N, C-alpha and C positions, 0 to 999 in steps of 0.2 A: 505493498499500501504505502504513496505517496505521501508526501509532505500535505500537498495539495487535494489527495482525497481523504487525510487524516479528519475522522469528523475529533472537533474541538469540546471541552469539557463543559457541559451545562449548571452541574453539580456543586452546592454551596458549600466550597470544603470550610468553612467554617461554622455550618450548620451540625451541634452534637447532639441536639434533640434524640432523649431515649427514646427505641421504637421496639414496639413489637414485635422478633421473628419469625415470625407466621406471615407478617404485613405485604415482604416481599416472595413468597417462596411456592405462592400459587404451581408454577411451572415445573418446580423441582419436587414439589409432594404426589403431586397427582393421587388425586385420595380413593386409590382401590384399596376394599378390605379386607378380600381373600387374595392376597398377592401369594401367599407359601402355597396354600390352595389351588391354586392355579397354577406354579412352578410343577406342584407336584404330582397334578396328571398330566401334565405337559410330558415330565421326566417320564413317569411311567410307562406311557406312549413310545415316546421316542428320546434317546440320552441324548442324540443333538437333532434335529426337527429343526425343518427348513420357516423359515419365517420368526416371527415373535409370538409366545402364551399370553401375551395382550394386547395383541392385531386380531381386527377381524379377518382378515384373510391370512392366517397363519400359515398355511401351509397353499403358498401360492406356486404359479404352475411351472417357477424357473428357480432353481438354487439360487445362481448368478443371481438374478432383481429383487428375491427378497434374500437374500441375505439366508443365514444359519444360526440358531442360539446351542449353546452345549449348556447341557444341562444336568451330565455327570462330574464327579468329582474325577476320577480319572481322567476322564475327556479334558477335561478343565485344565485338569494339571497339566496335560500333555498341549495345549495347544499353548499356554500360557510359562510353559520351556524350552519353546521350537520357535525360537525367534527368525527363526531361517528360513520358515515355511508360513507361519502366521507372522505377517510384523506390524509395528506399531505406529504405521504413517498416519492413520483415519487421525488420530488425536491433532494433526495440522489443521484438518478442515473442523474439527469441534472446539477448539481452544487455541489453535492455533493463532487464529486476528484478533483475539483479545489478550494473549498470555507472550506470544511470543514465539520460539522457536522453544520449547522446553524436552527434559528428559522425557519426556513422556513417550514424544513421537520420535524418538531418537534410537535405532539398531549397532548392533555391531561394535566396531572400535571408535565410531564417535563415540554411542551411549557410554562405553566404559572409560573414554574420558573425559567426558561431562562429568559423571559418575566422582572418577577421584578426584578431577575440584573441588567439589566441595563437600565430601565425605567427612572433612578436618570437623568444619561446621556439628559435626553430630556423634565425636570423636565422645568414649564415655564419662571419661576426665570431665567433660561440659556438660555431659548431661547431669553428674555427680553436682557439680556446682549452680547447676541452672533449678536442681529440686528444690534445694536449701535458699537460693538467693531468690532465683523467682517464681515458683510455680507454690512451694508453700507460704509464699507471701500472698501471692493473689488468692491462694484459695481461702487463708486465713483471714485477710479480710472482708471478702465477700461471705461467708457464716458469719462473722460477726456484725452485718449488715440487716439480716434476718432472726440470727438464734432469741435474740431478747423480746419478740415478737411471739413467740408459739406456732404460725403459722408460714410456710412461704409457699410460693408456687416454681420447683424447681427451674423447672425450664426457662425462667423469664430471670430469673436471679440470678441460677449458680451454673446450669452444664454452659448455657450459652455465652455468659459471661468470661466467663474464666479462663476458654483457648484463645481466644483473641485478646486477651492483656495481657496472658503471656508469649503467645507471638509478639504483638509492639513492643514491649519491653524487650523483647530477646533481640530486635532489633535496633532498639533506644531511642524508640520513637516518645512523643511528649504524650504525658498522660491524655490531654486534651482532646489528642486523634483517637483514642479508642475508638469512641462511638462511633465513628466516621470509617475507622477500616472494620469495623463490623458490619455496617451497614453498605458498605463498599464490593466487601469479601461476595455475597448475597449477590448483589446484583452483575458483577462478574461473573458467576459461576449461572445466572439465567439469564443467560444473551441468549443461548437458543431458544428461549421464549419470548424478550424485547431485547432486540436487537439495539436499538439506539441505547438505553439505559443503562447494555452491558458494554455498547461501545465507549461511552463517557466517564465509567466508573472506569474502562482501563485507562483512556488518558488522563483520569486523576490520579490516579496512584502514579501512571508514569511520571508526568510533572511530580507529584510531591516525591516519589522514591529516587527520580533521577537530585533534584534537588540535595535531599540527603547523601548521597552517594557520593555528588560532588565532593562535599563538606566531607564528607570521612578519607575521602582520595588526601583534602588539604592539610585534614587536621585527625586521623586513628582516634579514633574511642575504642573503647573497654566493648562490644558490641558487633552482633554475627552481618549487618553490612561492612562493617570493616576488614572483618574475617573472610569475609566473599571477593575485597575487594582485593587482599594481600595475599588469598590461597594462589598458591604454582606448583605444577607441576613439571617437571625439566622443561624450565623456561619458560612455558607457556604458563599466560594468566588471560582472567575469565575478563571479555569484552563488557561494558555496558551492558548492552544489552541482552549478554547472556546472564547477566547478573539480573538487570529487568525480569527476564520471563523465569526466571528461581525465584525470587521475589512474589512475582506476580502468582508463583504459580501457589507458592511455600503458605501466604493468605490466606485462601480459599480452603486449600487441603488442610491445611495445620487446627485451622478454626473448625468448619464444616464437621468433619469427620470424628474426632475429636468429642465434640457436643455432641453429634450424635451416635456417637456408641457411647458415650457416657451414660448421655437418657437411659439408651434401652437397656443398657442392666441396670438402670433403679428402676425399670418395669422388671425385670425380672425378679429383681428380689425382692421389692413392695409387694410384688403381688402372692409371693412363696414367701410367708412371713417365717416358715419351716429354714428355711434357709436363709434369710437374713440372717433370724440366730443362729443358726450352727455359722456365719461368717465372725456375727457380733463376737459369740464366745472363741474362735481361732481366727484373731484375723489375718495366719499366716495362711488363708486361704483365699485371698484376694487376689492373689495373680494369679492364681485356679479362674474364679470367678468371672476377671476380665477376658480370659480366653475364653470362656464356654462364652460368654455373651457377645463375643465377637463373631461365636462360630456360627449363633442364635439368631441373632441379626445384627448384621452386618450393616455397617451404615451407609456405605453405596453398591449397593449388589450389583452391579454386570459392570463388565470392563471390554475394551472390544479390541477388535486384530484386524487386519487385511492379512488375507490367502493370497501368496503370492507366488503359487506355483499351484498345479492340481496335486490337491489331498483326496485322503479315503479317511473318513474319526465315525467308530464305529457302525460301520454300512451305508456308512452318505458319505457319498460322493461329493468334493468342496472343487468346484476348478477353482484356476486362481482367477482375481481380483474380484474374490465373493468377500463380502460384510458378513464377519464373525464374532457374535456375542456372546460372552462368556458369564454366565446365567452364576455367581459366585454365591449368592444366596440357595440358588438352586443343590452349585455343589456341595453348600456345607452342608445341606439336611439330607442328602443321599443316604439312604438307608446302608446300601451296599457299602457306604465307608464307617458309617455309623450306628451304633445301639439306639432306638429309640431316638427317631431326629431329633423330630418336632419338641422335645418336652426339654428343657433348661435346666442338667443337671449338674449342681458344684460340684460331683465326684468324680466326670467324665473320664475314662482314661484316652479316650481315641479321639483325643480334642485337638489335635491341627486339623490348623484350616487355609481357605485361599482367600480371606478377607484381609490380608496387605499382600495379596497376589502371589504366586510363584517363578522363579527362576530368575532370570535377568533385570526384570523389573522389580523386585520385592521393593516395600516402601520404605525409601530414606528414611523417613522421619517413623517408622511402626514404634523404635524404643521410646524416643520423648513421650508419643502419645500413647503408650504402653504408663510411664509415666507419671504424664498427666494426668490419668486415670486411674491410676494408685495412689497419687496421695489426693485427690478429688474427693471419693470415695471415700477412702478410711479417714480423711477429717471427716466427710459427715458422719460416717457413722459411730466416731468414738467420741465427738462434741455432742450430738447432737440423739444418745445411744434407747430413745425411745421413739426417731421417725418411724412413719408410720403414714398411709395412704389417709389422706383428709377422709371422713366417713361420709362427712355432706356433699362432697364432688361427686363427680364420673367418674368412674374406672378410666385411669389412661390404657389408652392405646399407643401402639407402634404405626403409624402412616407413611405411604409413599409407598413409591415403585421405583424407581430410579437412587433415592436417596430418602432414606426411611429413618425415622427417630420419632417422637414420642412429640404430639403441639401443645400438650399440656400436663403438667406434672404435680397439682396441691399436694403438699403434705401438711403434717398436725408432730407437736411436737413438744417434751413440756419447754418454756422460755428455761432462756440461762445465759 
């Protein structure tokens, strides 16, 4: 896109008015109540199906035109681990316009080189430091804001709020910008359903981050943007465009997935009092509960690939240039892989899942996401030991197709 063609931002960057997280997400959520039932029915008929289980014409006449949806665990893992047959270039069309060229659309040597350049930003030593200096501070501040009240709506007051504050602090952004980035991250992801608003969000973020990056190049700080600006591998550094693309990907990825997965886990625990009580009594089970929550309700249900040569999967011929949808949600509940897959099981042994992907594109931020969830859920249970669903509110449900999470989570507890 040329400078003449690039849209200008129409957003008020000074607007810090709090907003409802459901306000901008109609396109993202696509409220269909029986998501897992539809995926189950489709998987029982076809482990790899022509078309999409949520489309009217799921069994279109030609595979290439309709695309295929992969529903079995083994088949999904095969696609994700074979970039020489199923490449990631489709992401250039899906998010490339608003984010630039990100690692999501790269494969082979280019992907490995880009990943190695940004990997130092997620070193274990840094994660431990972020845990104590950033994540725990953010989580405690948020719980302080409602702990004395005896009730809260955890989506709007907690799960939606803490990931964006963590990411913003990692980047070294000022506190007054947190609400702005929360809004922009959703608008950026919603570009498929609202093109103008998504593009305006992209421009606004590029303008803002460009100024900060220029400042960090002049005066390095102790933050992630400085780390990216100084990253070097064999004499090669990230360009400004590469840093912008990574940051634009990190904002919605770091905010959306963590807030949704934390909310999904809270729904699982609060609607299963026995499991919740067991976790309270044995906090060491928390990491296991997080993994089971990620399997049971992944925040992002589908990944995509493009077949770059003729192949066959589960007896279905897949011609070159066919779009391939990998249903992580269906794979994570495949009875060929898991015992009683639709049940949230705190003691599940067969817990390995595909929520963070598989193969060379495994999510780079998965350890950060796990750590954030562990701190957030652990602090809630420790500080509010009688946390429970609000008996006067409607029971929470996890909604959405491409993105899944509860749209509300009213709770009660003894004021503290």
